[in-house]
N, C-alpha and C positions, 0 to 999 in steps of 0.2 A: 453414536451419531454427530454428524459435519455441517458443522456453523460457518458462515461467512459474517467476517467483522469485514467493514467497508467504512467511507467518508473521505472526506475532503482531509488533505495534508493538514499538518496544525491541531487534528480534529480531538485528536486521543487515542484513535482505533486500535495506537498500538499498547496503550494504558491500559486501556479495556480491554484489551489480546491477556497484559502481562496481570492482571487483575486474576480474570480466568485461569491463570497458568497456575495461581496459587493454589487458586479452588480444589484443582487435579485435571485440567484441560488440558492436552495436548494442542500447542501452537504449531502452526507453519505460516513464517511470513516470504509473503511476496516480495516484499524487496530484498530480505538477505538471498532470497534463490536468484533475484534478479541484478543483484550486485556480483554474485559467485559467476551467475553468466558472462556480463559482461568483462570481471576482472581477469576469468581464468579460464574464458576459452577462446583460443587465438583467432578463431573464426569468428568470433561474433566481432571482437576486438579490431582484425583484416576489414571488415566491414564497413562497421563503424567511421574508422579512419580515412574510408575512402569515401565515405559518403560526407563526411561532416569537417575533413583534413586532419592534417598530422599533428596541429597545434592542441586538438582534446591528447593526445600523450602525453608523457614525459619525456624525456632524453629516454631513459631507461626502458619507455616500451609500457610503462602503467597509464591507466587511464586517470586523467582527469578529471571526476564528473561534476566536478560545479563546469570548468567550462563546456562541455560536453552541455548540458543541463540549460545553462544560457543559450547556446545556439539551438537548439532540441528545440524549445519552447518558447522562441523567438517568433514563430510561424506555425500556424496550421499545417503547412507541409513538410516543414522540416520535423516537425512532432509527429507527425503519420509514419517519414520514411524513419525515423527512431524505432517506434513501435513496431513497424515489419520487420525490424532487421531483429530485435534484442523479444519479441512476443515471442515467436515460435519456439522456443530454447528454453525460456518460462512456466509456457505453458504445458511445454512436455518434461517437465523437471518437477512442477506442480501437481499435474495428477498421477505421476510417479510416487513424490511422497505420502500424497494423502489419499491412496490405495495403501502401500505399505501400514502408516501409521493407525491408518482406518482398522486393519486385522488387529491392532495391536491395542489403542485406547479406546474408552468408551465417548469419553467425547474429543474432536479436532476439530479445533479451528483453523480457518484462510487468514489470516488476517492481511487484507487484501484493497487498495486504493479504489481498484480497476478492477475488482469483482465482479460490476453489472457490465461492465465494458464489456471481459471478456467471456460475458454469458452464462459464468459460475450461478450465477443466483439461481438457476434450474438446475442446479448440482450439487446443492449445498441441503440439508435440510431445512433447514431458516435461515434467514441474514439478519443482522442486526446496523442498524444503521447509525453510526456515533458523528454528535452532529454539535457541535458550537458557532458562536456567532465571528462574524470574520476580523472583529478589535480581538478576538481572545485567541485566532488562529494566526493572523500574524505576530502578534504582538510573544506566541509561543515560537514561531516560525527567527523573530526578530534574535528570542533567546539564541535558535542556533546557530546564529551568526549569520544570516540573511539579513539582508538590507530589505527596508520595506517595502522599495519598490521590487523587487526578487518575487520574495513572498504575497503579494498581489498576482505577480504573476504568474505563477505558481496555480495559487488557487483559482485564479480566473481559467486557466488549461484544463481544469478539472469540469466533468459535469456541476449543472449548477441543483444546492439542495433538492428544490423540486424535485429532479430527476430522480436525484436518489433515493426519495421519500418514496415514491413509487412501487418501487422493487423491495421494501422493508417487511419484515413481520412485527421487529422491535425494532425502537429507536431510543437512543442513550443520549440526551442529552446532556455534553461535561462542556457549561461554563462556571460552576461552582466551584467548592475544594475538590479535593483527590478524597476527602472522607468521605463527601457526601455519594462521588464517585464509587466509591467503592461499598457501600450500600446498597446502589443501585445495581451491580453488577451481582452481589449475593441474591439480591432478592429473586433475579431473571435465570440465574445459575440455580436456585432450589427449586425453580419453578419449570427448567427444561430435565430437572434429573428426579 
C-alpha cells in the first residue's frame, strides 16, 4: 500500500511519518530527496545560481539553503522559478524510489508537503493530511530557528488548509501531545493493515 502524508510546514507530518515507521512502514521523504537533488546535482546548483545569484552559494560552492529560501519565497514568481528547476529532478527520483520500495515493503509512505501540488494524491492509495493551528506551526518553526516573519512567510507560501482538506482521505489534527498523536497514528495504522 502506498500512502501519501502531506500538510503545511510545521504541521508535524514528518513526526507522523516517523510514528508510522516505528510501526513498520517504509518512509520516503520528499524533503530529503529535494535536499540531495539541490546539494549533490551540479546541474541543479548551476541553474539555481544562474537564476537566483551566486550569493546562494558558499565560497566552496555549497548551497546556502536559508538564503535560497529567503529569495525563492519572496515572491510567487521566484517560487515558481525554484520549483521549475528542482521539481523535475526531485519527482523523477521520488518515482524511482517509490516503485523500488513498493516491491519490498507492504506499506510505503511518501512524506511530501507538496503531494497535492505534484498530483501525487492520484498516485497513492490513500492520502493523510496532517494539520495544526497556525500558532502551533509558527511555534514549531521558531524552535527550528526561523524568525516569526520567516515562519509566517513559509506557511503563507503553501496551499491553505481548506484546499489541502479537499484531497485528504484521512486528517490527523496535531495540536496536542506526542502521546495523543501516537495513539491516533496507531489507530490509523491498524485500520489500514
